[in-house]
ROKESE-765154 format. One record per atom (N, C-alpha, C, O): residue number from 1; residue in one letter; atom name; x, y, z. Coordinates in Angstrom, 2 decimals, decimal comma, padded with zeros to 5 digits. Each point is the difference from the previous one (the first is absolute). Layout:
residues N
<lomi->NUM kolnu->a zado->CA px->X py->Y pz->Z> $
...
***
This chain:
residues 66
<lomi->1 kolnu->m zado->N px->000,84 py->-000,98 pz->000,02> $
<lomi->1 kolnu->m zado->CA px->-001,02 py->000,90 pz->-000,08> $
<lomi->1 kolnu->m zado->C px->001,07 py->001,26 pz->000,10> $
<lomi->1 kolnu->m zado->O px->001,00 py->000,04 pz->000,72> $
<lomi->2 kolnu->e zado->N px->-001,40 py->000,87 pz->-001,53> $
<lomi->2 kolnu->e zado->CA px->000,81 py->001,34 pz->-000,09> $
<lomi->2 kolnu->e zado->C px->-000,27 py->000,80 pz->001,35> $
<lomi->2 kolnu->e zado->O px->-001,10 py->000,01 pz->000,56> $
<lomi->3 kolnu->k zado->N px->002,28 py->000,69 pz->-000,08> $
<lomi->3 kolnu->k zado->CA px->-000,24 py->000,96 pz->001,17> $
<lomi->3 kolnu->k zado->C px->000,30 py->001,33 pz->-000,53> $
<lomi->3 kolnu->k zado->O px->000,74 py->000,07 pz->-000,98> $
<lomi->4 kolnu->f zado->N px->-001,28 py->001,13 pz->001,56> $
<lomi->4 kolnu->f zado->CA px->000,33 py->001,24 pz->-000,42> $
<lomi->4 kolnu->f zado->C px->000,21 py->001,05 pz->001,39> $
<lomi->4 kolnu->f zado->O px->-000,59 py->-000,09 pz->001,07> $
<lomi->5 kolnu->e zado->N px->001,45 py->000,92 pz->-001,40> $
<lomi->5 kolnu->e zado->CA px->000,06 py->000,86 pz->001,05> $
<lomi->5 kolnu->e zado->C px->-000,42 py->001,49 pz->-000,74> $
<lomi->5 kolnu->e zado->O px->000,04 py->000,21 pz->-001,21> $
<lomi->6 kolnu->y zado->N px->-000,48 py->000,80 pz->002,32> $
<lomi->6 kolnu->y zado->CA px->-000,72 py->001,15 pz->-000,67> $
<lomi->6 kolnu->y zado->C px->000,58 py->001,17 pz->000,75> $
<lomi->6 kolnu->y zado->O px->000,46 py->-000,01 pz->001,14> $
<lomi->7 kolnu->k zado->N px->-000,55 py->001,03 pz->-001,99> $
<lomi->7 kolnu->k zado->CA px->000,68 py->001,45 pz->000,44> $
<lomi->7 kolnu->k zado->C px->-000,89 py->001,01 pz->-000,05> $
<lomi->7 kolnu->k zado->O px->-000,77 py->-000,11 pz->-000,96> $
<lomi->8 kolnu->v zado->N px->000,60 py->000,95 pz->001,58> $
<lomi->8 kolnu->v zado->CA px->-000,78 py->001,22 pz->000,23> $
<lomi->8 kolnu->v zado->C px->000,69 py->001,29 pz->-000,28> $
<lomi->8 kolnu->v zado->O px->000,76 py->000,47 pz->000,84> $
<lomi->9 kolnu->a zado->N px->-000,97 py->000,12 pz->-001,97> $
<lomi->9 kolnu->a zado->CA px->000,79 py->001,30 pz->-000,16> $
<lomi->9 kolnu->a zado->C px->-000,84 py->001,30 pz->-000,02> $
<lomi->9 kolnu->a zado->O px->-000,90 py->000,11 pz->-000,83> $
<lomi->10 kolnu->v zado->N px->001,15 py->000,81 pz->001,66> $
<lomi->10 kolnu->v zado->CA px->-000,80 py->001,34 pz->000,15> $
<lomi->10 kolnu->v zado->C px->000,98 py->001,08 pz->-000,58> $
<lomi->10 kolnu->v zado->O px->001,16 py->000,19 pz->000,38> $
<lomi->11 kolnu->y zado->N px->-001,97 py->000,63 pz->-001,57> $
<lomi->11 kolnu->y zado->CA px->000,73 py->000,93 pz->-000,57> $
<lomi->11 kolnu->y zado->C px->-001,01 py->001,36 pz->000,53> $
<lomi->11 kolnu->y zado->O px->-001,22 py->000,12 pz->-000,15> $
<lomi->12 kolnu->d zado->N px->002,08 py->000,71 pz->000,74> $
<lomi->12 kolnu->d zado->CA px->-000,45 py->001,38 pz->000,22> $
<lomi->12 kolnu->d zado->C px->-000,41 py->000,93 pz->-001,28> $
<lomi->12 kolnu->d zado->O px->000,74 py->000,19 pz->-000,97> $
<lomi->13 kolnu->t zado->N px->-001,92 py->000,30 pz->001,13> $
<lomi->13 kolnu->t zado->CA px->-000,16 py->001,12 pz->-001,38> $
<lomi->13 kolnu->t zado->C px->000,44 py->001,43 pz->000,56> $
<lomi->13 kolnu->t zado->O px->000,17 py->000,18 pz->001,21> $
<lomi->14 kolnu->k zado->N px->-000,03 py->000,64 pz->-002,00> $
<lomi->14 kolnu->k zado->CA px->000,81 py->001,41 pz->000,30> $
<lomi->14 kolnu->k zado->C px->-001,26 py->000,96 pz->-000,41> $
<lomi->14 kolnu->k zado->O px->-001,01 py->-000,41 pz->-000,56> $
<lomi->15 kolnu->g zado->N px->001,23 py->001,60 pz->000,90> $
<lomi->15 kolnu->g zado->CA px->-000,99 py->001,07 pz->-000,24> $
<lomi->15 kolnu->g zado->C px->-000,41 py->000,51 pz->001,23> $
<lomi->15 kolnu->g zado->O px->000,15 py->-000,69 pz->001,01> $
<lomi->16 kolnu->f zado->N px->-000,72 py->001,93 pz->-000,95> $
<lomi->16 kolnu->f zado->CA px->-000,77 py->000,35 pz->001,22> $
<lomi->16 kolnu->f zado->C px->-001,12 py->-000,51 pz->000,43> $
<lomi->16 kolnu->f zado->O px->-000,23 py->000,09 pz->001,20> $
<lomi->17 kolnu->w zado->N px->-000,64 py->-000,68 pz->-002,01> $
<lomi->17 kolnu->w zado->CA px->-001,12 py->-000,89 pz->000,10> $
<lomi->17 kolnu->w zado->C px->000,10 py->-001,47 pz->-000,06> $
<lomi->17 kolnu->w zado->O px->-000,91 py->-000,80 pz->000,17> $
<lomi->18 kolnu->g zado->N px->002,31 py->000,55 pz->-000,49> $
<lomi->18 kolnu->g zado->CA px->000,38 py->-001,42 pz->-000,57> $
<lomi->18 kolnu->g zado->C px->-000,63 py->-000,37 pz->-001,33> $
<lomi->18 kolnu->g zado->O px->-000,74 py->000,76 pz->-000,61> $
<lomi->19 kolnu->g zado->N px->001,07 py->-001,95 pz->000,19> $
<lomi->19 kolnu->g zado->CA px->-000,41 py->-000,29 pz->-001,26> $
<lomi->19 kolnu->g zado->C px->000,68 py->000,06 pz->-001,06> $
<lomi->19 kolnu->g zado->O px->-000,35 py->-000,56 pz->-001,05> $
<lomi->20 kolnu->d zado->N px->001,62 py->001,38 pz->001,22> $
<lomi->20 kolnu->d zado->CA px->000,89 py->000,05 pz->-001,20> $
<lomi->20 kolnu->d zado->C px->000,99 py->-001,15 pz->000,22> $
<lomi->20 kolnu->d zado->O px->000,70 py->-000,24 pz->000,99> $
<lomi->21 kolnu->v zado->N px->-000,82 py->-000,49 pz->-002,28> $
<lomi->21 kolnu->v zado->CA px->001,01 py->-001,38 pz->-000,23> $
<lomi->21 kolnu->v zado->C px->000,94 py->000,41 pz->-000,89> $
<lomi->21 kolnu->v zado->O px->-000,40 py->000,47 pz->-001,07> $
<lomi->22 kolnu->d zado->N px->001,73 py->-000,55 pz->001,30> $
<lomi->22 kolnu->d zado->CA px->001,18 py->-000,04 pz->-000,79> $
<lomi->22 kolnu->d zado->C px->-000,01 py->-001,34 pz->-000,87> $
<lomi->22 kolnu->d zado->O px->000,68 py->-000,95 pz->000,39> $
<lomi->23 kolnu->s zado->N px->-001,41 py->000,83 pz->-001,49> $
<lomi->23 kolnu->s zado->CA px->-000,16 py->-001,19 pz->-000,53> $
<lomi->23 kolnu->s zado->C px->001,36 py->-000,54 pz->-000,50> $
<lomi->23 kolnu->s zado->O px->000,04 py->-001,23 pz->000,04> $
<lomi->24 kolnu->n zado->N px->001,01 py->001,77 pz->-000,47> $
<lomi->24 kolnu->n zado->CA px->001,20 py->-000,45 pz->-000,36> $
<lomi->24 kolnu->n zado->C px->000,67 py->-000,77 pz->001,15> $
<lomi->24 kolnu->n zado->O px->000,44 py->-001,15 pz->-000,04> $
<lomi->25 kolnu->r zado->N px->-000,45 py->002,02 pz->001,05> $
<lomi->25 kolnu->r zado->CA px->000,66 py->-000,52 pz->001,35> $
<lomi->25 kolnu->r zado->C px->-000,78 py->-001,38 pz->000,47> $
<lomi->25 kolnu->r zado->O px->000,56 py->-001,04 pz->000,35> $
<lomi->26 kolnu->f zado->N px->-001,79 py->001,24 pz->-000,41> $
<lomi->26 kolnu->f zado->CA px->-001,02 py->-001,05 pz->000,47> $
<lomi->26 kolnu->f zado->C px->000,37 py->-001,42 pz->-000,91> $
<lomi->26 kolnu->f zado->O px->000,23 py->-001,10 pz->000,49> $
<lomi->27 kolnu->e zado->N px->-000,23 py->001,45 pz->-001,91> $
<lomi->27 kolnu->e zado->CA px->000,19 py->-001,00 pz->-000,75> $
<lomi->27 kolnu->e zado->C px->001,55 py->-000,77 pz->000,08> $
<lomi->27 kolnu->e zado->O px->000,24 py->-001,15 pz->-000,37> $
<lomi->28 kolnu->k zado->N px->000,59 py->001,97 pz->000,88> $
<lomi->28 kolnu->k zado->CA px->001,50 py->-000,54 pz->000,30> $
<lomi->28 kolnu->k zado->C px->000,08 py->-000,82 pz->001,29> $
<lomi->28 kolnu->k zado->O px->000,84 py->-000,87 pz->000,21> $
<lomi->29 kolnu->q zado->N px->-001,78 py->001,25 pz->000,60> $
<lomi->29 kolnu->q zado->CA px->-000,10 py->-000,71 pz->001,37> $
<lomi->29 kolnu->q zado->C px->-000,57 py->-001,33 pz->-000,37> $
<lomi->29 kolnu->q zado->O px->000,50 py->-001,06 pz->000,36> $
<lomi->30 kolnu->l zado->N px->-001,66 py->001,17 pz->-001,14> $
<lomi->30 kolnu->l zado->CA px->-000,76 py->-001,41 pz->-000,29> $
<lomi->30 kolnu->l zado->C px->000,99 py->-000,84 pz->-000,78> $
<lomi->30 kolnu->l zado->O px->000,17 py->-001,18 pz->000,34> $
<lomi->31 kolnu->n zado->N px->000,46 py->001,65 pz->-001,29> $
<lomi->31 kolnu->n zado->CA px->001,01 py->-000,89 pz->-000,89> $
<lomi->31 kolnu->n zado->C px->001,04 py->-000,48 pz->000,90> $
<lomi->31 kolnu->n zado->O px->000,32 py->-001,18 pz->-000,14> $
<lomi->32 kolnu->l zado->N px->000,30 py->001,88 pz->001,08> $
<lomi->32 kolnu->l zado->CA px->000,93 py->-000,80 pz->000,88> $
<lomi->32 kolnu->l zado->C px->-000,46 py->-001,03 pz->000,74> $
<lomi->32 kolnu->l zado->O px->000,67 py->-001,02 pz->000,20> $
<lomi->33 kolnu->l zado->N px->-002,07 py->001,24 pz->000,34> $
<lomi->33 kolnu->l zado->CA px->-000,42 py->-001,39 pz->000,74> $
<lomi->33 kolnu->l zado->C px->-000,47 py->-001,26 pz->-001,23> $
<lomi->33 kolnu->l zado->O px->-000,07 py->-001,20 pz->000,27> $
<lomi->34 kolnu->g zado->N px->-000,18 py->001,73 pz->-001,44> $
<lomi->34 kolnu->g zado->CA px->-000,28 py->-001,04 pz->-000,99> $
<lomi->34 kolnu->g zado->C px->001,38 py->-000,62 pz->-000,33> $
<lomi->34 kolnu->g zado->O px->000,11 py->-001,22 pz->-000,15> $
<lomi->35 kolnu->n zado->N px->000,85 py->001,99 pz->000,04> $
<lomi->35 kolnu->n zado->CA px->001,28 py->-000,61 pz->-000,16> $
<lomi->35 kolnu->n zado->C px->000,47 py->-001,12 pz->001,07> $
<lomi->35 kolnu->n zado->O px->000,63 py->-000,99 pz->-000,36> $
<lomi->36 kolnu->d zado->N px->-001,01 py->001,23 pz->001,72> $
<lomi->36 kolnu->d zado->CA px->000,30 py->-000,83 pz->001,01> $
<lomi->36 kolnu->d zado->C px->-001,03 py->-001,23 pz->000,03> $
<lomi->36 kolnu->d zado->O px->000,14 py->-000,85 pz->000,87> $
<lomi->37 kolnu->g zado->N px->-001,15 py->000,76 pz->-001,79> $
<lomi->37 kolnu->g zado->CA px->-000,87 py->-001,04 pz->-000,15> $
<lomi->37 kolnu->g zado->C px->-001,41 py->000,12 pz->000,54> $
<lomi->37 kolnu->g zado->O px->-000,86 py->-000,88 pz->000,00> $
<lomi->38 kolnu->w zado->N px->000,77 py->002,09 pz->000,46> $
<lomi->38 kolnu->w zado->CA px->-001,36 py->000,42 pz->000,69> $
<lomi->38 kolnu->w zado->C px->-000,90 py->000,37 pz->-001,12> $
<lomi->38 kolnu->w zado->O px->000,32 py->000,80 pz->-000,88> $
<lomi->39 kolnu->e zado->N px->-001,60 py->-001,48 pz->000,95> $
<lomi->39 kolnu->e zado->CA px->-001,17 py->000,38 pz->-000,68> $
<lomi->39 kolnu->e zado->C px->-000,98 py->000,68 pz->000,70> $
<lomi->39 kolnu->e zado->O px->-000,35 py->-000,31 pz->001,14> $
<lomi->40 kolnu->m zado->N px->-000,10 py->001,24 pz->-001,82> $
<lomi->40 kolnu->m zado->CA px->-001,12 py->000,80 pz->000,53> $
<lomi->40 kolnu->m zado->C px->-001,38 py->-000,62 pz->000,09> $
<lomi->40 kolnu->m zado->O px->-000,49 py->-000,26 pz->-001,10> $
<lomi->41 kolnu->v zado->N px->-000,23 py->-000,03 pz->002,16> $
<lomi->41 kolnu->v zado->CA px->-001,30 py->-000,64 pz->-000,05> $
<lomi->41 kolnu->v zado->C px->-001,03 py->001,00 pz->000,22> $
<lomi->41 kolnu->v zado->O px->-001,14 py->-000,40 pz->-000,18> $
<lomi->42 kolnu->s zado->N px->001,28 py->001,61 pz->000,54> $
<lomi->42 kolnu->s zado->CA px->-000,97 py->001,04 pz->000,79> $
<lomi->42 kolnu->s zado->C px->000,70 py->001,21 pz->000,19> $
<lomi->42 kolnu->s zado->O px->001,14 py->000,04 pz->000,46> $
<lomi->43 kolnu->c zado->N px->-001,87 py->001,04 pz->-000,85> $
<lomi->43 kolnu->c zado->CA px->000,53 py->001,42 pz->000,15> $
<lomi->43 kolnu->c zado->C px->-001,18 py->000,97 pz->000,12> $
<lomi->43 kolnu->c zado->O px->-000,85 py->000,11 pz->-000,89> $
<lomi->44 kolnu->t zado->N px->000,84 py->000,57 pz->002,01> $
<lomi->44 kolnu->t zado->CA px->-001,30 py->000,92 pz->000,34> $
<lomi->44 kolnu->t zado->C px->000,70 py->001,40 pz->000,62> $
<lomi->44 kolnu->t zado->O px->001,16 py->000,02 pz->000,41> $
<lomi->45 kolnu->s zado->N px->-001,93 py->001,01 pz->-000,41> $
<lomi->45 kolnu->s zado->CA px->000,49 py->001,12 pz->000,56> $
<lomi->45 kolnu->s zado->C px->-001,00 py->000,12 pz->001,27> $
<lomi->45 kolnu->s zado->O px->-001,13 py->-000,50 pz->000,03> $
<lomi->46 kolnu->t zado->N px->001,71 py->001,25 pz->001,00> $
<lomi->46 kolnu->t zado->CA px->-000,68 py->000,32 pz->001,01> $
<lomi->46 kolnu->t zado->C px->-000,56 py->001,47 pz->-000,01> $
<lomi->46 kolnu->t zado->O px->000,65 py->001,01 pz->-000,24> $
<lomi->47 kolnu->n zado->N px->-001,85 py->-001,08 pz->000,52> $
<lomi->47 kolnu->n zado->CA px->-000,93 py->001,18 pz->-000,23> $
<lomi->47 kolnu->n zado->C px->000,41 py->000,94 pz->001,26> $
<lomi->47 kolnu->n zado->O px->000,10 py->-000,45 pz->001,14> $
<lomi->48 kolnu->q zado->N px->000,10 py->001,59 pz->-001,42> $
<lomi->48 kolnu->q zado->CA px->000,17 py->001,12 pz->001,12> $
<lomi->48 kolnu->q zado->C px->-001,19 py->000,86 pz->000,17> $
<lomi->48 kolnu->q zado->O px->-000,66 py->-000,04 pz->001,03> $
<lomi->49 kolnu->s zado->N px->000,39 py->000,75 pz->-001,96> $
<lomi->49 kolnu->s zado->CA px->-001,23 py->001,01 pz->000,00> $
<lomi->49 kolnu->s zado->C px->-000,19 py->000,53 pz->-001,48> $
<lomi->49 kolnu->s zado->O px->000,98 py->000,14 pz->-000,73> $
<lomi->50 kolnu->y zado->N px->-002,14 py->000,13 pz->000,35> $
<lomi->50 kolnu->y zado->CA px->-000,43 py->000,60 pz->-001,28> $
<lomi->50 kolnu->y zado->C px->000,71 py->-000,73 pz->-001,15> $
<lomi->50 kolnu->y zado->O px->000,37 py->000,69 pz->-000,95> $
<lomi->51 kolnu->g zado->N px->-000,15 py->-002,00 pz->000,92> $
<lomi->51 kolnu->g zado->CA px->000,56 py->-000,77 pz->-001,01> $
<lomi->51 kolnu->g zado->C px->001,55 py->000,03 pz->-000,15> $
<lomi->51 kolnu->g zado->O px->000,55 py->-000,50 pz->-000,98> $
<lomi->52 kolnu->s zado->N px->000,08 py->001,09 pz->001,94> $
<lomi->52 kolnu->s zado->CA px->001,39 py->-000,01 pz->-000,02> $
<lomi->52 kolnu->s zado->C px->000,61 py->-001,24 pz->000,68> $
<lomi->52 kolnu->s zado->O px->-000,65 py->-000,58 pz->000,87> $
<lomi->53 kolnu->s zado->N px->001,73 py->000,19 pz->-001,18> $
<lomi->53 kolnu->s zado->CA px->000,60 py->-001,23 pz->000,79> $
<lomi->53 kolnu->s zado->C px->001,18 py->000,38 pz->000,56> $
<lomi->53 kolnu->s zado->O px->000,72 py->000,88 pz->-000,47> $
<lomi->54 kolnu->k zado->N px->-000,46 py->-001,59 pz->001,61> $
<lomi->54 kolnu->k zado->CA px->001,12 py->000,30 pz->000,79> $
<lomi->54 kolnu->k zado->C px->001,08 py->-000,90 pz->-000,23> $
<lomi->54 kolnu->k zado->O px->001,18 py->000,31 pz->000,22> $
<lomi->55 kolnu->s zado->N px->-001,62 py->-001,59 pz->-000,71> $
<lomi->55 kolnu->s zado->CA px->001,14 py->-001,00 pz->-000,48> $
<lomi->55 kolnu->s zado->C px->-000,61 py->-000,92 pz->-000,84> $
<lomi->55 kolnu->s zado->O px->-001,22 py->-000,10 pz->-000,10> $
<lomi->56 kolnu->i zado->N px->002,01 py->-000,57 pz->-000,49> $
<lomi->56 kolnu->i zado->CA px->-000,26 py->-001,17 pz->-000,87> $
<lomi->56 kolnu->i zado->C px->000,53 py->-001,36 pz->000,59> $
<lomi->56 kolnu->i zado->O px->001,20 py->-000,22 pz->000,16> $
<lomi->57 kolnu->v zado->N px->-002,22 py->-000,70 pz->000,15> $
<lomi->57 kolnu->v zado->CA px->000,47 py->-001,37 pz->000,63> $
<lomi->57 kolnu->v zado->C px->000,13 py->-001,12 pz->-001,09> $
<lomi->57 kolnu->v zado->O px->-001,02 py->-000,31 pz->-000,60> $
<lomi->58 kolnu->c zado->N px->002,18 py->-000,30 pz->000,30> $
<lomi->58 kolnu->c zado->CA px->000,12 py->-001,07 pz->-000,84> $
<lomi->58 kolnu->c zado->C px->000,15 py->-001,42 pz->000,79> $
<lomi->58 kolnu->c zado->O px->000,52 py->000,05 pz->001,11> $
<lomi->59 kolnu->i zado->N px->-000,88 py->-001,11 pz->-001,55> $
<lomi->59 kolnu->i zado->CA px->000,21 py->-001,24 pz->000,56> $
<lomi->59 kolnu->i zado->C px->000,79 py->-000,67 pz->-001,13> $
<lomi->59 kolnu->i zado->O px->-000,41 py->000,01 pz->-001,16> $
<lomi->60 kolnu->f zado->N px->001,54 py->-000,60 pz->001,53> $
<lomi->60 kolnu->f zado->CA px->000,66 py->-001,05 pz->-000,86> $
<lomi->60 kolnu->f zado->C px->000,09 py->-001,34 pz->000,46> $
<lomi->60 kolnu->f zado->O px->-000,10 py->-000,16 pz->001,21> $
<lomi->61 kolnu->k zado->N px->000,26 py->-000,84 pz->-001,94> $
<lomi->61 kolnu->k zado->CA px->000,49 py->-001,22 pz->000,26> $
<lomi->61 kolnu->k zado->C px->001,15 py->-000,69 pz->-000,92> $
<lomi->61 kolnu->k zado->O px->000,22 py->000,34 pz->-001,16> $
<lomi->62 kolnu->r zado->N px->000,40 py->-001,24 pz->001,77> $
<lomi->62 kolnu->r zado->CA px->000,95 py->-000,93 pz->-000,94> $
<lomi->62 kolnu->r zado->C px->000,02 py->-001,42 pz->000,70> $
<lomi->62 kolnu->r zado->O px->-000,39 py->-000,25 pz->001,14> $
<lomi->63 kolnu->k zado->N px->000,86 py->-000,52 pz->-001,95> $
<lomi->63 kolnu->k zado->CA px->000,10 py->-001,29 pz->000,55> $
<lomi->63 kolnu->k zado->C px->001,06 py->-000,20 pz->000,98> $
<lomi->63 kolnu->k zado->O px->001,05 py->000,63 pz->-000,13> $
<lomi->64 kolnu->k zado->N px->-001,25 py->-001,48 pz->001,18> $
<lomi->64 kolnu->k zado->CA px->000,71 py->000,07 pz->001,13> $
<lomi->64 kolnu->k zado->C px->001,20 py->-001,08 pz->-000,39> $
<lomi->64 kolnu->k zado->O px->-000,23 py->-001,04 pz->-000,61> $
<lomi->65 kolnu->e zado->N px->001,44 py->001,42 pz->001,01> $
<lomi->65 kolnu->e zado->CA px->001,21 py->-000,95 pz->-000,20> $
<lomi->65 kolnu->e zado->C px->-000,32 py->-001,19 pz->000,77> $
<lomi->65 kolnu->e zado->O px->-000,53 py->000,06 pz->001,11> $
<lomi->66 kolnu->q zado->N px->000,81 py->-001,03 pz->-001,63> $
<lomi->66 kolnu->q zado->CA px->-000,15 py->-001,40 pz->000,73> $
<lomi->66 kolnu->q zado->C px->001,34 py->-000,41 pz->000,80> $
<lomi->66 kolnu->q zado->O px->000,04 py->-001,06 pz->000,63> $
***
């Protein structure tokens, strides 16, 4: 049976009200995890107020080394 390990990564947004995401920086961080074998299984933003987001929460998994 395959076994997995999981990682939760939280990325803070910028801006006075939040919600501003540097997509190039975010993509680089995601690619670093992908290069380490992590596969994203879920990603969501945390609502702060008036539709802005304080952070983005991503969940990754990869096969556990036997």
